[in-house]
C-alpha positions in Angstrom: -25.6 14.8 -21.6 -22.3 16.1 -22.9 -19.0 15.5 -21.2 -18.2 18.2 -18.7 -15.6 20.8 -18.8 -13.2 19.4 -16.1 -11.7 21.9 -13.7 -8.1 21.2 -12.8 -7.8 19.4 -9.4 -5.0 17.8 -7.5 -5.3 14.0 -7.6 -5.5 12.3 -4.2 -2.3 11.6 -2.5 -3.6 9.7 0.5 -4.4 6.3 -1.0 -7.1 4.2 0.8 -5.9 0.9 2.3 -7.0 -1.9 0.3 -8.9 -4.9 1.9 -7.1 -7.3 -0.4 -3.4 -8.0 -0.1 -2.6 -9.0 -3.6 0.9 -8.3 -5.3 1.7 -7.6 -8.8 3.4 -10.3 -10.7 5.0 -9.3 -14.1 4.3 -13.1 -15.2 0.6 -12.7 -14.5 -0.2 -9.0 -15.4 -1.0 -6.7 -18.3 -1.2 -2.9 -18.1 -4.4 -1.5 -19.3 -4.5 2.0 -20.9 -8.3 2.8 -20.8 -10.0 5.2 -23.1 -7.1 7.7 -23.4 -8.8 9.1 -26.6 -8.7 12.6 -27.8 -12.4 12.9 -27.3 -12.2 12.1 -23.5 -9.0 13.9 -23.0 -10.7 17.1 -24.5 -12.7 17.5 -21.3 -9.5 18.3 -19.5 -7.1 21.1 -19.2 -4.4 19.2 -21.0 -1.3 20.7 -19.3 -2.8 20.8 -15.8 -3.6 18.4 -13.0 -5.0 15.6 -13.0 -4.4 14.9 -16.6 -0.8 15.8 -17.3 0.6 14.0 -14.2 -1.6 10.9 -15.2 -0.2 10.8 -18.7 3.3 11.1 -17.4 2.6 8.2 -15.0 1.2 6.1 -17.8 4.2 6.8 -20.0 6.6 5.7 -17.2 4.5 2.6 -16.5 4.6 1.6 -20.2 8.3 1.7 -20.1 8.5 -0.4 -16.9 6.0 -2.8 -18.3 8.0 -3.2 -21.5 11.2 -3.9 -19.5 9.5 -6.5 -17.4 7.8 -8.3 -20.2 4.3 -7.2 -19.3 2.0 -6.8 -22.2 0.4 -3.3 -22.7 -3.4 -3.2 -23.7 -5.3 -0.3 -25.1 -9.0 0.0 -25.2 -10.6 2.7 -27.3 -14.2 3.3 -28.3 -15.0 3.5 -31.9 -16.5 6.7 -33.6 -19.7 7.2 -35.2 -21.6 4.4 -33.4 -25.1 3.7 -34.5 -27.9 3.9 -32.0 -28.0 0.2 -31.8 -24.2 0.2 -31.0 -24.7 2.9 -28.4 -27.5 1.2 -26.5 -28.6 3.0 -23.3 -25.4 5.0 -23.3 -27.2 7.1 -26.0 -29.8 8.2 -23.4 -27.2 9.3 -20.9 -24.3 10.5 -23.0 -25.6 11.0 -26.6 -23.8 9.8 -29.7 -20.5 9.4 -28.0 -17.0 9.6 -29.8 -17.3 11.3 -33.3 -15.6 9.9 -36.2 -12.1 11.1 -37.0 -9.6 12.8 -34.6 -11.6 12.1 -31.5 -11.2 8.5 -31.8 -7.4 8.5 -31.8 -5.3 7.7 -28.6 -3.7 10.9 -27.5 -0.1 11.4 -29.2 1.8 11.1 -26.0 0.5 7.5 -25.4 0.1 6.4 -29.1 0.2 2.5 -29.2 3.2 0.9 -30.5 3.4 -2.0 -33.1 3.7 -4.6 -30.2 0.9 -3.4 -28.1 -2.6 -4.7 -28.1 -5.5 -2.7 -29.1 -9.1 -3.6 -28.5 -12.3 -1.9 -29.5 -14.4 -1.1 -26.5 -18.3 -0.7 -26.3 -19.2 0.0 -22.9 -18.0 1.4 -19.6 -16.6 -2.1 -18.7 -13.6 -2.8 -20.8 -14.4 -6.5 -20.8 -17.9 -6.1 -22.6 -17.7 -7.4 -26.2 -14.1 -6.2 -26.5 -12.2 -9.5 -26.5 -10.2 -8.5 -23.4 -11.3 -11.7 -21.6 -10.1 -13.8 -24.5 -6.8 -11.9 -24.8 -6.0 -12.4 -21.0 -6.6 -16.0 -21.5 -4.4 -16.3 -24.6 -1.6 -14.4 -22.9 -2.1 -16.6 -19.7 -2.6 -13.6 -17.5 -5.1 -13.0 -14.6 -3.9 -9.6 -13.2 -4.9 -6.2 -14.8 -3.2 -2.9 -13.9 -5.6 -0.1 -14.7 -4.8 3.3 -15.9 -6.7 6.0 -18.0 -10.0 7.8 -17.8 -12.5 8.1 -16.3 -11.7 6.7 -12.9 -15.3 6.5 -11.4 -16.8 5.2 -14.9 -15.0 2.8 -17.0 -11.9 2.3 -14.7 -14.1 1.3 -11.7 -16.5 -0.8 -13.8 -13.5 -2.6 -15.3 -12.0 -3.3 -11.9 -15.4 -4.6 -10.7 -15.8 -6.9 -13.7 -12.3 -8.2 -13.3 -13.1 -9.2 -9.7 -16.3 -11.0 -10.8 -14.3 -12.8 -13.5 -11.8 -14.1 -10.9 -9.1 -11.7 -12.1 -7.1 -9.3 -9.9 -7.4 -5.7 -10.4 -4.9 -2.9 -9.6 -6.2 0.6 -10.0 -3.3 3.1 -10.2 -4.3 6.1 -8.3 -2.1 8.7 -9.9 -2.4 7.3 -13.4 -6.1 7.8 -13.7 -8.1 11.0 -14.0 -11.7 12.0 -13.5 -14.4 14.6 -13.5 -13.5 15.9 -10.1 -11.4 15.0 -7.0 -14.6 13.7 -5.3 -15.4 11.2 -8.2 -11.7 10.1 -8.2 -11.7 9.5 -4.5 -14.9 7.6 -4.8 -13.5 5.3 -7.3 -10.4 4.6 -5.2 -12.4 3.9 -2.2 -14.9 1.6 -3.8 -12.1 -0.4 -5.5 -9.9 -0.6 -2.3 -12.9 -1.7 -0.3 -14.7 -4.1 -2.5 -12.9 -5.5 -5.7 -9.2 -4.8 -6.1 -6.0 -3.1 -4.9 -5.5 0.6 -5.2 -1.8 1.5 -5.7 0.5 4.1 -7.3 2.6 4.3 -10.3 5.7 4.3 -8.1 4.6 1.2 -6.3 3.8 -0.6 -9.5 7.1 0.2 -11.0 9.0 -0.8 -7.9 7.0 -4.1 -7.9 7.8 -5.0 -11.6 11.4 -3.8 -11.4 12.0 -5.7 -8.2 10.4 -8.8 -9.5 12.5 -8.8 -12.7 15.7 -8.0 -10.6 15.0 -11.1 -8.3 15.0 -13.5 -11.3 18.3 -15.4 -11.5 20.4 -14.7 -14.5 
């Protein structure tokens, strides 16, 4: 099955109430930019909703994270995977990311020298990527999730974080999906079962507020 051509849609503005009451702490968190590669971005109308606003939100969050000392972590799938590397994903999605331009993180979000970049193999960003070890090395146990696609990799990563005793925060307006229905489903599941659903503005205010509260 090939990636669908995604019709523009307006991202949900009514954020589901989260069962959990966790709060983002810049001393404990990382910002995850998930699968923002040319291959996956190519399914969207790039200048339209929900993709363009999500990119702008991630750009803003990245600046806020830098100011708050929060590490930024990129995950990206390698191109030209062998059938063994693809595993069961081959049955559902085919060969995956092609080698070359499709592998690159989109230009507006290109990783900087100080960012962390991990190779990702499955929906769940923790699977064989080194993300778990990186969080341990950084002494972090919160993950703020942005990117694509909300109901696939972003949702699976949030659920995996929860099962690994790490707090996940899914940023509703910094993710994009196949459809509004899929987007809403991802938000609803995370809010009810494995994390906190938030917005880019709420994350920025939490990080900026925490930094401002530190005595100088």
